[in-house]
PLY file of the C-alpha trace (Angstrom):
ply
format ascii 1.0
element vertex 509
property float x
property float y
property float z
element edge 508
property int vertex1
property int vertex2
end_header
16.84 13.01 9.78
20.88 11.25 9.38
20.41 10.07 6.09
24.02 9.42 5.55
25.05 7.96 8.76
21.76 5.72 8.79
22.83 4.73 5.34
26.12 3.64 5.83
25.27 0.52 7.88
23.20 -1.84 5.37
21.61 -2.11 1.85
18.53 -3.64 2.78
17.84 -2.26 6.00
14.14 -1.82 5.29
13.89 -5.57 5.77
15.02 -5.17 9.48
12.79 -5.24 12.05
9.79 -2.94 11.39
8.70 -2.80 15.44
9.80 -6.79 16.73
7.99 -8.45 13.42
10.49 -9.49 11.11
13.65 -10.94 10.87
16.94 -9.77 9.59
17.04 -9.13 5.76
20.12 -10.82 5.30
19.44 -13.36 3.22
16.15 -12.23 1.55
16.73 -12.88 -2.05
20.36 -13.14 -0.90
20.68 -9.41 -2.66
24.12 -8.14 -0.61
26.73 -10.24 0.00
28.97 -6.63 1.41
26.40 -5.04 3.30
28.64 -2.54 4.96
29.52 -1.08 0.99
26.43 0.29 0.23
27.90 2.94 -2.65
30.01 0.05 -4.32
26.84 -2.12 -4.55
26.44 -2.99 -8.28
23.33 -2.29 -9.63
21.97 -6.24 -9.86
21.85 -5.65 -6.18
20.70 -2.24 -5.44
17.62 -2.47 -7.73
15.82 -6.30 -5.72
17.06 -4.57 -2.34
14.83 -1.82 -3.08
12.04 -3.74 -4.24
12.14 -6.20 -1.62
12.02 -3.16 0.54
8.97 -1.29 -1.06
7.30 -4.83 -1.30
7.94 -4.28 3.03
6.53 -0.92 3.31
3.22 -1.69 1.71
2.96 -4.98 3.80
4.01 -2.92 7.16
3.32 0.32 9.77
1.78 2.11 6.90
-0.31 -0.43 5.62
-1.30 -1.02 9.22
-2.39 2.33 10.10
-4.14 3.08 7.43
-5.57 0.49 7.22
-6.90 0.27 10.69
-8.22 3.71 10.60
-10.52 3.07 7.65
-12.20 0.19 9.13
-10.62 -3.07 7.29
-8.41 -4.69 10.24
-9.43 -4.55 14.05
-6.82 -4.50 16.45
-9.17 -6.12 19.15
-7.29 -8.69 20.82
-7.34 -10.62 24.68
-3.65 -10.50 24.08
-1.32 -8.71 26.93
0.03 -6.55 23.55
-2.67 -3.77 22.84
-0.69 -2.47 19.67
-3.21 -2.86 16.81
-6.23 -1.98 19.36
-4.48 1.74 20.15
-3.73 2.41 16.67
-7.49 1.03 16.20
-8.16 3.82 18.03
-6.14 6.99 16.62
-3.79 6.16 19.30
-0.60 6.00 17.17
2.22 8.41 18.54
5.70 10.10 17.26
7.73 6.78 19.11
5.26 4.56 16.67
6.26 5.90 13.41
10.42 5.97 13.72
11.21 2.41 11.77
8.94 3.37 9.46
9.91 6.76 8.89
13.95 5.70 8.86
13.05 2.37 6.56
11.39 5.09 3.93
13.69 7.56 4.08
17.46 6.12 5.49
16.93 2.64 3.54
14.69 3.03 0.24
15.48 6.31 -1.11
19.02 6.45 0.02
19.24 3.31 -2.06
17.40 4.34 -4.76
19.20 7.68 -5.36
22.00 5.70 -5.48
20.67 3.58 -8.37
20.32 6.13 -10.13
23.43 7.70 -9.89
25.12 4.58 -10.46
22.82 3.80 -13.27
23.65 7.86 -14.83
27.50 7.11 -14.15
27.53 4.24 -16.23
25.19 4.86 -19.04
22.32 2.71 -18.19
19.23 4.43 -18.29
16.79 1.62 -18.40
18.14 1.37 -14.50
17.60 4.62 -14.12
14.10 5.04 -15.36
13.18 2.15 -13.25
14.51 4.01 -10.38
12.41 7.15 -11.00
9.40 5.47 -11.10
9.82 3.70 -7.47
10.96 7.22 -6.25
7.93 8.72 -7.12
5.95 5.29 -6.12
7.56 5.91 -1.92
7.17 9.32 -2.33
3.47 10.01 -3.28
2.78 6.83 -0.49
4.79 9.04 2.21
3.03 12.25 0.93
-0.20 11.06 1.39
0.72 10.22 5.09
2.45 13.11 6.51
1.95 15.73 4.12
5.19 18.15 3.86
8.82 16.15 4.00
12.06 16.67 3.15
12.32 15.99 -0.90
15.27 18.36 -2.54
17.34 17.79 0.36
16.85 14.74 1.75
18.75 12.05 -0.24
22.24 14.38 0.05
24.98 12.56 1.31
27.31 15.76 1.54
27.16 16.36 5.45
23.29 17.69 5.17
21.69 16.08 7.90
19.25 18.29 8.75
16.61 18.43 5.12
14.18 20.72 5.05
10.80 19.94 4.67
9.02 20.48 0.95
5.34 21.78 0.03
3.74 18.88 -0.26
1.76 20.06 -3.78
5.09 21.22 -4.75
6.03 17.73 -4.19
3.03 16.05 -6.06
4.62 18.69 -9.01
7.54 17.19 -9.12
6.87 13.93 -9.18
5.16 13.91 -12.29
8.07 15.15 -14.01
10.30 12.50 -12.07
7.56 10.37 -13.73
8.19 11.54 -17.35
11.92 10.95 -17.18
11.67 7.64 -15.62
9.35 6.97 -18.93
12.07 8.75 -21.44
14.97 6.56 -19.60
13.53 3.39 -19.95
12.33 4.34 -23.35
16.22 4.99 -24.26
17.66 3.09 -27.00
20.37 1.98 -24.97
22.19 1.59 -21.64
24.87 -0.45 -20.77
23.44 -2.63 -17.63
19.96 -4.00 -17.77
17.51 -4.62 -15.09
17.19 -8.07 -16.43
15.64 -10.83 -13.96
16.67 -8.33 -10.67
13.62 -6.61 -9.73
11.35 -9.00 -7.83
8.33 -6.73 -8.63
8.00 -7.21 -12.32
10.03 -10.71 -12.94
11.50 -11.41 -16.27
13.58 -10.14 -19.03
14.05 -6.68 -19.53
12.42 -6.60 -23.31
9.11 -8.43 -21.41
8.35 -5.91 -18.29
9.70 -2.72 -19.99
5.93 -2.67 -21.31
4.83 -3.09 -17.65
7.05 -0.92 -16.50
5.52 1.75 -18.35
1.71 0.81 -17.90
2.66 1.35 -13.81
4.46 4.60 -14.35
1.16 6.15 -16.85
-1.25 4.38 -14.04
0.89 5.54 -11.34
0.13 9.09 -13.39
-3.32 8.93 -13.05
-3.69 7.81 -9.14
-1.64 11.07 -8.30
-4.24 13.44 -10.78
-7.02 11.84 -9.55
-5.84 12.50 -5.71
-6.73 16.74 -7.71
-10.50 15.83 -7.10
-11.87 17.68 -4.68
-8.51 20.01 -4.39
-8.59 21.48 -7.81
-10.88 19.44 -10.08
-10.50 21.50 -13.26
-6.85 20.71 -13.36
-7.32 17.27 -12.45
-9.56 16.79 -15.61
-7.51 18.36 -17.89
-4.63 16.12 -16.53
-6.02 13.07 -16.64
-7.95 14.08 -20.26
-4.75 14.78 -22.09
-2.84 11.53 -20.54
-5.67 9.95 -21.70
-6.06 11.40 -25.85
-1.61 11.21 -25.54
-1.57 7.43 -26.86
-0.62 6.71 -22.89
-0.34 2.95 -22.37
-1.99 1.99 -18.83
-2.11 -1.24 -16.92
-3.99 -3.96 -19.07
-4.32 -6.78 -16.57
-3.74 -8.39 -13.55
-0.19 -9.75 -15.11
0.66 -5.38 -14.87
-0.18 -5.43 -11.13
2.78 -3.89 -8.99
3.22 -5.97 -6.25
5.57 -8.07 -4.28
5.43 -11.36 -3.84
6.99 -13.09 -0.40
8.06 -16.51 0.26
7.36 -19.04 1.84
10.99 -19.04 3.92
10.98 -18.15 7.49
11.93 -14.66 7.90
10.78 -13.74 3.89
6.73 -13.88 4.52
4.86 -11.03 4.37
3.97 -9.50 8.06
0.16 -10.54 7.34
1.48 -14.09 8.53
4.29 -13.26 10.37
1.87 -11.94 13.22
0.04 -14.22 13.84
2.76 -15.75 16.11
4.55 -14.62 19.13
3.10 -11.30 20.63
0.98 -10.20 18.43
-1.25 -13.56 17.51
-4.71 -12.75 17.85
-4.35 -9.44 17.84
-5.19 -8.82 14.39
-8.74 -9.37 12.41
-10.69 -8.57 9.72
-12.86 -5.32 10.46
-16.40 -6.01 11.19
-16.88 -2.92 8.70
-15.66 -4.26 5.63
-16.83 -7.54 6.82
-20.66 -6.54 7.01
-20.44 -4.15 3.49
-19.27 -7.57 1.97
-21.76 -9.47 3.72
-24.26 -7.57 2.82
-23.54 -8.48 -0.87
-22.79 -11.89 -0.36
-19.67 -10.84 -1.47
-17.83 -14.04 -2.69
-14.53 -13.06 -2.50
-14.85 -13.71 1.50
-13.56 -17.20 1.32
-10.08 -15.98 0.14
-10.21 -12.20 2.64
-11.65 -14.14 5.36
-11.73 -17.38 7.16
-15.33 -18.56 7.95
-16.00 -18.03 11.35
-17.46 -20.48 12.93
-16.05 -23.15 10.55
-18.90 -25.49 10.33
-21.28 -22.39 9.71
-23.69 -23.28 6.57
-23.72 -21.78 4.20
-20.45 -19.98 5.37
-21.00 -17.34 7.97
-18.26 -14.17 7.92
-17.46 -11.99 11.81
-15.65 -9.28 11.66
-14.28 -7.72 14.81
-14.36 -3.70 16.23
-12.73 -2.54 18.95
-15.58 -1.82 20.30
-16.21 -4.75 21.39
-16.01 -6.24 24.55
-12.01 -8.44 24.59
-12.34 -11.76 22.78
-11.16 -13.66 19.55
-14.92 -14.96 18.61
-14.26 -13.86 14.66
-13.05 -14.61 11.29
-9.11 -14.50 10.76
-7.61 -12.73 7.61
-7.25 -15.84 5.29
-4.99 -16.42 2.21
-5.56 -13.16 0.40
-3.69 -11.62 2.93
-1.76 -14.60 4.16
-0.66 -16.90 1.64
-1.03 -20.15 1.29
-2.32 -22.72 4.51
0.64 -25.19 5.23
-2.02 -28.16 5.86
-5.40 -27.95 4.87
-8.14 -25.72 6.12
-7.56 -23.33 8.87
-10.55 -24.29 11.85
-11.50 -21.41 14.05
-14.60 -22.75 16.88
-17.39 -21.03 18.32
-15.04 -19.93 20.77
-12.51 -18.23 18.67
-10.08 -20.68 19.06
-8.15 -22.37 16.17
-8.55 -26.41 16.26
-5.06 -27.15 15.51
-2.20 -23.98 17.08
0.17 -25.73 14.39
-2.01 -24.60 11.34
-0.39 -21.64 10.36
-0.45 -19.54 6.80
2.76 -19.37 4.33
3.22 -15.97 4.22
3.70 -16.28 0.25
0.59 -13.56 -0.21
1.40 -10.15 -2.47
2.32 -6.61 -0.91
-0.43 -5.14 -3.31
0.88 -1.56 -4.22
-0.62 -0.72 -6.79
-3.61 -2.68 -9.44
-5.01 -3.32 -12.16
-8.41 -3.15 -10.14
-7.69 0.19 -9.11
-6.87 1.28 -12.80
-10.40 0.47 -13.48
-12.05 2.50 -10.54
-9.49 5.46 -11.18
-11.39 5.46 -14.86
-14.87 5.07 -13.45
-14.77 8.27 -11.42
-12.38 10.24 -13.67
-15.23 8.90 -16.04
-17.97 10.12 -13.61
-17.03 13.52 -11.95
-13.93 14.80 -14.63
-15.60 14.30 -17.74
-12.41 11.56 -18.67
-13.43 9.13 -21.94
-14.72 6.43 -21.24
-17.99 4.69 -20.02
-17.89 4.68 -15.75
-19.91 1.97 -15.44
-17.67 -0.68 -17.73
-14.86 0.71 -16.02
-16.36 0.17 -12.43
-16.99 -3.67 -13.80
-14.13 -4.18 -15.20
-12.61 -3.45 -11.02
-14.90 -5.91 -9.63
-13.76 -8.20 -12.42
-10.42 -7.89 -11.98
-10.55 -7.96 -8.09
-12.08 -11.12 -7.62
-10.10 -12.60 -10.50
-7.55 -11.60 -8.81
-9.10 -13.19 -5.56
-9.99 -16.57 -7.25
-13.12 -16.46 -7.32
-15.35 -18.63 -10.38
-16.00 -16.51 -13.84
-19.71 -18.17 -13.13
-19.82 -16.21 -9.24
-18.04 -13.26 -10.84
-20.64 -12.79 -12.99
-23.85 -13.71 -10.70
-22.82 -10.57 -9.12
-22.10 -8.04 -11.52
-25.37 -8.86 -12.41
-26.54 -8.20 -8.96
-24.06 -5.45 -7.98
-22.84 -3.90 -11.06
-25.10 -1.24 -11.85
-24.51 2.65 -11.05
-27.93 3.82 -10.01
-28.69 7.18 -8.60
-27.65 10.33 -8.18
-23.88 11.15 -9.31
-23.37 11.31 -5.49
-24.40 7.55 -5.40
-22.81 6.62 -8.10
-19.27 7.83 -6.61
-20.36 6.23 -2.95
-20.70 2.65 -5.47
-17.47 2.98 -6.96
-15.70 4.68 -3.86
-17.18 1.59 -2.03
-15.80 -1.75 -4.45
-12.98 0.07 -4.75
-12.47 0.06 -1.03
-13.38 -3.55 -1.17
-10.54 -4.40 -4.07
-7.80 -2.96 -2.33
-7.89 -4.40 0.66
-4.55 -5.29 1.50
-3.53 -1.82 -0.73
-0.73 0.79 1.47
-2.50 3.81 2.28
-5.02 4.24 -0.57
-8.44 3.35 0.93
-7.87 6.47 3.63
-6.96 8.68 0.93
-10.34 8.11 -1.04
-12.22 8.69 2.63
-10.30 11.67 3.07
-11.28 13.11 -0.91
-14.82 11.93 -1.26
-15.83 10.73 2.10
-16.77 7.48 1.11
-16.80 4.95 2.48
-19.19 6.15 5.09
-17.24 4.88 7.94
-18.16 6.28 11.21
-16.09 7.46 13.39
-14.97 5.47 17.16
-16.64 7.40 20.12
-14.67 9.78 22.20
-15.39 7.52 25.04
-13.07 5.19 22.91
-10.82 6.60 20.62
-7.97 9.61 20.92
-10.18 11.94 18.46
-13.13 12.30 17.81
-12.95 12.23 14.30
-10.94 10.28 12.16
-7.51 10.82 11.44
-6.10 12.93 8.23
-2.68 12.44 8.15
0.08 10.44 10.39
2.08 12.46 13.27
6.14 12.89 12.81
8.53 10.49 14.10
10.14 10.96 17.41
13.20 10.42 15.88
13.13 13.17 13.12
12.10 16.02 15.78
14.91 15.06 18.01
17.07 15.58 15.17
16.46 17.41 12.35
15.23 21.45 14.02
13.48 21.44 10.31
10.70 19.15 11.10
7.38 20.74 11.16
5.36 21.53 14.69
2.41 18.49 15.08
0.77 17.37 17.34
-2.35 14.99 16.60
-3.29 13.62 13.53
-5.87 15.64 12.56
-3.99 18.19 10.01
-4.10 18.06 6.22
-2.45 16.79 3.56
-2.47 19.88 0.64
-5.12 17.65 -1.40
-7.49 16.90 1.13
-9.76 19.84 1.42
-13.20 17.56 1.70
-15.31 19.45 4.55
0 1
1 2
2 3
3 4
4 5
5 6
6 7
7 8
8 9
9 10
10 11
11 12
12 13
13 14
14 15
15 16
16 17
17 18
18 19
19 20
20 21
21 22
22 23
23 24
24 25
25 26
26 27
27 28
28 29
29 30
30 31
31 32
32 33
33 34
34 35
35 36
36 37
37 38
38 39
39 40
40 41
41 42
42 43
43 44
44 45
45 46
46 47
47 48
48 49
49 50
50 51
51 52
52 53
53 54
54 55
55 56
56 57
57 58
58 59
59 60
60 61
61 62
62 63
63 64
64 65
65 66
66 67
67 68
68 69
69 70
70 71
71 72
72 73
73 74
74 75
75 76
76 77
77 78
78 79
79 80
80 81
81 82
82 83
83 84
84 85
85 86
86 87
87 88
88 89
89 90
90 91
91 92
92 93
93 94
94 95
95 96
96 97
97 98
98 99
99 100
100 101
101 102
102 103
103 104
104 105
105 106
106 107
107 108
108 109
109 110
110 111
111 112
112 113
113 114
114 115
115 116
116 117
117 118
118 119
119 120
120 121
121 122
122 123
123 124
124 125
125 126
126 127
127 128
128 129
129 130
130 131
131 132
132 133
133 134
134 135
135 136
136 137
137 138
138 139
139 140
140 141
141 142
142 143
143 144
144 145
145 146
146 147
147 148
148 149
149 150
150 151
151 152
152 153
153 154
154 155
155 156
156 157
157 158
158 159
159 160
160 161
161 162
162 163
163 164
164 165
165 166
166 167
167 168
168 169
169 170
170 171
171 172
172 173
173 174
174 175
175 176
176 177
177 178
178 179
179 180
180 181
181 182
182 183
183 184
184 185
185 186
186 187
187 188
188 189
189 190
190 191
191 192
192 193
193 194
194 195
195 196
196 197
197 198
198 199
199 200
200 201
201 202
202 203
203 204
204 205
205 206
206 207
207 208
208 209
209 210
210 211
211 212
212 213
213 214
214 215
215 216
216 217
217 218
218 219
219 220
220 221
221 222
222 223
223 224
224 225
225 226
226 227
227 228
228 229
229 230
230 231
231 232
232 233
233 234
234 235
235 236
236 237
237 238
238 239
239 240
240 241
241 242
242 243
243 244
244 245
245 246
246 247
247 248
248 249
249 250
250 251
251 252
252 253
253 254
254 255
255 256
256 257
257 258
258 259
259 260
260 261
261 262
262 263
263 264
264 265
265 266
266 267
267 268
268 269
269 270
270 271
271 272
272 273
273 274
274 275
275 276
276 277
277 278
278 279
279 280
280 281
281 282
282 283
283 284
284 285
285 286
286 287
287 288
288 289
289 290
290 291
291 292
292 293
293 294
294 295
295 296
296 297
297 298
298 299
299 300
300 301
301 302
302 303
303 304
304 305
305 306
306 307
307 308
308 309
309 310
310 311
311 312
312 313
313 314
314 315
315 316
316 317
317 318
318 319
319 320
320 321
321 322
322 323
323 324
324 325
325 326
326 327
327 328
328 329
329 330
330 331
331 332
332 333
333 334
334 335
335 336
336 337
337 338
338 339
339 340
340 341
341 342
342 343
343 344
344 345
345 346
346 347
347 348
348 349
349 350
350 351
351 352
352 353
353 354
354 355
355 356
356 357
357 358
358 359
359 360
360 361
361 362
362 363
363 364
364 365
365 366
366 367
367 368
368 369
369 370
370 371
371 372
372 373
373 374
374 375
375 376
376 377
377 378
378 379
379 380
380 381
381 382
382 383
383 384
384 385
385 386
386 387
387 388
388 389
389 390
390 391
391 392
392 393
393 394
394 395
395 396
396 397
397 398
398 399
399 400
400 401
401 402
402 403
403 404
404 405
405 406
406 407
407 408
408 409
409 410
410 411
411 412
412 413
413 414
414 415
415 416
416 417
417 418
418 419
419 420
420 421
421 422
422 423
423 424
424 425
425 426
426 427
427 428
428 429
429 430
430 431
431 432
432 433
433 434
434 435
435 436
436 437
437 438
438 439
439 440
440 441
441 442
442 443
443 444
444 445
445 446
446 447
447 448
448 449
449 450
450 451
451 452
452 453
453 454
454 455
455 456
456 457
457 458
458 459
459 460
460 461
461 462
462 463
463 464
464 465
465 466
466 467
467 468
468 469
469 470
470 471
471 472
472 473
473 474
474 475
475 476
476 477
477 478
478 479
479 480
480 481
481 482
482 483
483 484
484 485
485 486
486 487
487 488
488 489
489 490
490 491
491 492
492 493
493 494
494 495
495 496
496 497
497 498
498 499
499 500
500 501
501 502
502 503
503 504
504 505
505 506
506 507
507 508
């Protein structure tokens, strides 16, 4: 992994072509006037470049791999391009992941390292603190995808082209320290430069967004601790209880969601909208598993998540795809929640699966959702149920549903009706946990990695592996393969030939 060489080129390369889906990042938020001079970029340019890149990572390859594996999406298609269909079949090879790996290490983490270095050199701990929190977030999803990755030597720029791979559990433990250091920096009394109006995630004056960064930090710690629920439940219980009892503040409303909104402008749109064009048109659908799960409860989030199929059904009906189906486009499409507003009104999907007006498209001004208030509540519900944490599991369970539905634009009366029908935890603890994770799975529709992490930890939702006649493996994958570019350039890269090796916290049989 020749980070120093790669990092010299541009500051926002994370917006470069991920696969062939995205346009150049040159104009995105106008964050960089001199892309060849990363070292001298001011903090006010580095930060928005990093947050934009994080948004793209949250809506690109890892997001698609994990969503297809977890049967939230389907790559069923009649197209010649079978890319997403292959991913759904668990056929993710080492050349597929090159761009995502480079975006994470050679761009985002490299730029974060420069941000922290420059912030500390200029006496600007508030910038440094934000940088440390973003580093912790990116490493959390990276470890959850690959396990062992470069960490202690990953962003050393003094000619270390072959960083070692650190133990994944050791990285996790250090991320907790990194988050604490970030909070301490953010709480520093003085900072020469402030991250004021420069982030594309928490947007606003520093005095207004500072508490939101701290709430995000503590909620991220809860997520990390919860991942130990099978590996070391005693540790998870102790750490979560200690954090809650410490008086730490956590996400308090949907306004605290850690997310980035894309633009309607070409080249700045959410990739979910971009893939509707060109070679990937009609090749990325909602999966029948999640659609059927929501159909079974008459879930009022469906109109936001999916386009009715066919359009004129009354009441509206929704149909998901699967790689197990014969090639077809006769399905619901992803809708505004993931693709943004429509340009010319209602999307109409005909009985044969065609869209009535081919010019009708989504504008792409949707969010990359990375860690939400809804997820916070489901974390607390699970922790209260199984780890002895403070609070009532059912109250948090219902709060998570309400937060998710409100975020999807569901009317209060419809939320209340859904809670009345589906908001009571019943049965054994295992059955209650399944209810919590199933609702978290629906709420985290479009959240990178976390639904897959939940399944690896808990076995829920109870998805069925694809048959070996269709899939590459007869088991659901447990990790991502290392990229070919890394195998060819860094002799320290661990050997991995399949997707079945486990991340350290994945100890469920």
